[in-house]
N, C-alpha and C positions, 0 to 999 in steps of 0.2 A: 360469500356475504362481502359486500363491498366495504372499502375502508370508510370510517367515520369522517375522514378529513378529505373534502372534495378537492383540496388544493395539493394534495400529496402527489408527487411525481410518480408515474407508472412507466416502468422501463422494460424494453425488449432487448435481450442480449443475442447478438449473432457473432460467432467466432469463426474466422477463417483459420483453422487450426494449423494447417500446413505452413502457412506464412509465419505465424507468431512462434510456432514450435521450433522451426528451423532458424529463425532470427534469435530466439532465446538461447538455442544451442550454440550458435556461432560466437556468442559473447560470454559463454560459460555458465548460463542459467538453464533451468528447466522450467517449462511453462506448467504452472499449476493455477487452476482458476480461482482458488479460494482467496488469495490476497486481492484479486480484482473484485470478487464478490463482496468482500468486506467493504471495499472502497465504494462500491455501487450501493451498498446497504445504507450508507450515509447520505445518499443522494435521492433514494426513493425506493419504491417497492417493485421487485422484479417479477414481471408477469411471465415472460418467456425466456428460456435459456437453450440455445441450440448451437451445436459446434459441427462444422462440415469438414469432412476429410475422407480419404481412403483409409479406413481405420485398421486395415491389414498392415499398413506402413507405420502406424503409430500405436501398436498394440500395447506398448509400455505406458501409454498416456491414458488408456481407457479407464483405469481404476480410479485415477484423480477426477476424471470427468464425471463418472457414475456416482462417486462419493459426494460430489458437489451438485447432484441432481441436474446435470446438464444433459439434455437430449442429444444423442449421437445421431447425426445424419450421415448415412453411408453413401459415399460417392465414388464408386470403384473406378480405377483407371484402366481402360482397355489396353491390352498389350499389343493388339494388332492395328492400332491406329496412332496417329500423331496425338501427343498429349494436349488436351483442351482444358480450358478454365471451367470445367463442369461444376466444381464446388462454388466458384465465384458467381456463376450464373444462378445456380439454384438458391444460393444465399440471397442474392439481389431480388429474385422473384419473390421468395418467401417474405422478405422484409417489406416489399412494396404491397404484397397482398395483406399482410397485417395492418399496414398503415392505412389502407383503403377500406378495410372492413371492421377496424376496432378503433373507433374514435377516442376511447378512454385511454389508449396508450399514448402517453405524451412525449416520451424520449426513446430514441433508439440508440444502442451502443454497438458500434461496429468495430470488432476487433481484428485489425489488419493493418499492415503498413503499405499495402498495395495501392498504387494510384488509380487502378482500375475501378475502385470504389468511390472515386470522387463524384461521378455523375449520380450514383445512388444517393450519396450524402446530399447533393444539391437538390435532387427530387424530393427527398424527405423534407428538406427544409422548406421547399415550395408548398408542401402540404401542412405547413405549420407545425412540423415536428422538430423538437430539439434533438440535436445529434451529438453524442460523445464518442470520439474516436479513441482507439487504444492500439498502440504499437510499441515497437522496440525503438529506442533512441538511434541506433546506428543503421537500422534497416528499413525506416519509415520513409516513404517518398515525401519530398518537400512540398508536394502539391496537396497532400491530404490534410494535415493539421489546420491550414488556413481555411479550408472548406467547412470544418466543424465548428459547433458552438463551443466545444471544450475538447481537449485532447489530453490524454493520459498516457504517459510513458511507463510501460509495464515494468521496466527494469529500475524505476525509481519508487515502486511501491514497497511498503514495509512487509518483510516476511517472505520474499520469493526465494524459492529454493535454488541453491547453487549446484552445478554439476562438479564432479571431482576434477580439480585442475590438474593438468598434465605436469608432472615433475614435483607436485606436492609442495606444501608450504607457502607462505606469503613472501612477496618480494617487496622491497622498498626502493624508492627512487633516490639515488644518491646524487648530491650536488658536488661533493668534493672529491669522490673516488670513482673510478671507473669499473672497479670490481664489484660483483653482485653482493648484496647483503642478505643475510639469512636470519631467520628467526626460529626460536623454539616453539612458537605458537603453532598449534596444529589445526586451528580453526574452530568453528562453532561446535562441531560434533565432539571434539576432544574435551571441551569444557562442560559439556552437558552430563549431568549425573542425576540418577533417579533420587527424588526427594520425597519425603513423607508429606502428605497432605494435612493441613490443620485448619482450623477456623480462621486464625489470623492470616495465614497464607492466602486462604480463599478470599478473605476481605481485601487483602493486598491486590490480588489479581483483579477483583471487581473494580477497584479504584483505577487500575491501569486500563481495563476494557472501557470504563465509563469515560475517563478523561480522552482516551484516543478517539472514541466515538464522538464526544462533544467536539473536539478539535476538527474531526472531519466534517461534521455538520457546519460548523462556523465557517470553514474555508469554502463552503459551497452555497451558503445562504447570506443574504445581506442583512436580514433582521435579527431580532433576538431569538434564542432557541428555548422553546417551551418545554416543560417537563414531559408533557404528553408526546412531543415529537421525539425527544431523546429516548423515551421508552420504546416507541415504535422501532427506532433504529436499532436498539439493542435486541429486540425481538427479531428483526430481520437477519441480524447476524447469527443469533442463536435462539431459535423458536422455543427452546426449553428454559430459557431464562425465567427465573422467578425470585423476587426479592426475599420471598419467604424462605428460600434455601440458605439464606445468610442470617436468618433470625429476625427479619423486619416484618412488621404486620402490613406495611403498604409501601408503595414506591416513594411517596412524600416523606415518610419516616426515614427511609434509607437516605434520600437526598439530604435531610436535615443532619443526619449523622455525618456524612461526607462534608457538609458546610461547616459543621463544629470542628472538624479535623483539618479545615483549611484546604481541603481538596478542591472544592467548588464554592461559588457564592449563589445565593438565592434571593431574588427580589420579586415582589408582587407583579403578576402578568396582567394582561388585558382580560383574561378569563379568570373568574373566581376559582380558587383551588388548583390553578395551573401555573405555578411560578415560572419565572425566567431563570435559566441556569447559565452560568458563566464561570470563567476562571478568576481567581483572586488576582488583584493587580500585581501582587508580589508573590509568585509561586514558592512553595516551600523549598528551602535548601537550594535555590537556583544558583546563587553565588558559589556555594560549595561544590555543585556539580560541574560548573564551569572551571573552577580551580582544579578539580580532579582531571578534567579533560586536558587542561594545559600542562599539568605536571606529568601526565601519562605520556602526552606527545613528546614532551621534552626528553623523558627517560628513553622513549623508543628511538628518538633520533641519535642519542648517544649510543644505545645498544646496537642499532642497525647500521650506523654510519650513513644514514639517509633519512628521507621522510617517510614516515609509516603511511601505508594505505588506509583508506576508509574501512575496506573489508577486514574484518577481524579486530578492529579497534575496539569496538563495544565489548568483546570478550576480554580484552586487556583491562579496560576500565572495571569489569566485573571481577577480575583477579585481585584488584586493589580494593574494591567495594562490592562484595557480593550481592548486595541488595540494589545496586544501581539500576535505574530504568528512567529514561527520558519521559515515559508516559506519566510518571508521577508529577512531572512538571508541566503537563499539558501539551507536550510535543507528540505529534502523531507518529514520528519516526525518528531514528537516530540521525539520518541525514539532515532533517530539519533542525534538530538540535545543534548539529555541528554548524549549520549555516547561521543560526542565531548567535553561536559563539563567535563566528567570523564578523558578524555585524557589530558585536560588542567589543571587537578587537582583543579577544581572549586568544585566538590562535588564527592562522592563515590557512587557506585551502585552495589548491589548484586542481583543475581537470586535465588529465593527460589523455589526448585522444588516442595515442598509439596503444596505451595499455586499457583504455576504456575504464578509467579508475580515478577516484579523487585521492589526492595526497595532502596530509596535513602537516604543518610545521609551525614553529614559534620563530618569529623573525629574528629576535635577539635572544639566543639561548642563555646569555650571561645575565639577562635582566630578571630581577626577582619578581615573582608573581604576587 
């Protein structure tokens, strides 16, 4: 059955798995499609999901792909011939075939940093298709992003999995000493502990999922976000979602509850019974959250003898305030929260190309916050 909204974007996803898997591995990540699928769910409805590779070479990645309902297209590499771009060719052919035979598909998502896909992107746009490119910051050709309508750097998405770093432990950039700084923090896995589920915890998680989804939709649309569009995005992320599981008789009742708690605001929309959803002008506890970030960065600078990296910093905030979540404030990810703090002169943040890492610091550590 077709969607009730004729203006809803319909997306086709094509993944050059070898390109992005190797690119992610080279900078310490593991390619998992689920963070990308969450980001795409905020943009429209996924019609096709395909990934191309010689899967004998990426057997460890099969499970993530299958769990995400991505169709695996097997492109074996012949050992008795010079290696060809068989996966690239097949992916381009399939994308063009879909573009020519399925008019209702409005957007193509090409996951690769390879410049060889630039002609495909150009041809799809000639056919009046919107093209979203996805790649790794350090391994994407400079030719590809300008050819697309939108380009997403996978390593900037929220929730992408890290590979185990060699040598273990986090490092910090020191401005005053040449010796390496060490930390007792063992990373995200060490901080994770099994917790009991409760109704209040479930409601808290619901708030975070909803605010993250709302922020994602707002970043990709120019107009107001209707309640109906928000629910469709939630269902695309989790088809089992039901407001009844949280004790609400309807979606509007759930939204009114969140509005009463200052999580969102509701105003009358253009369609009766379909209100517009937005964030409050002054999110809850934002000043306190920024102060927590600043104080934590200052403490880590003293402890490490240098500037703390972005990776692992969120765990440090949660050690000081276990219920901290930037999603409660309407930010889609921790990096966005930190960039907002830089904009408000709470902290400073630099990107180090050599480490492929952000480092945060407070310019005047003697200044009171």
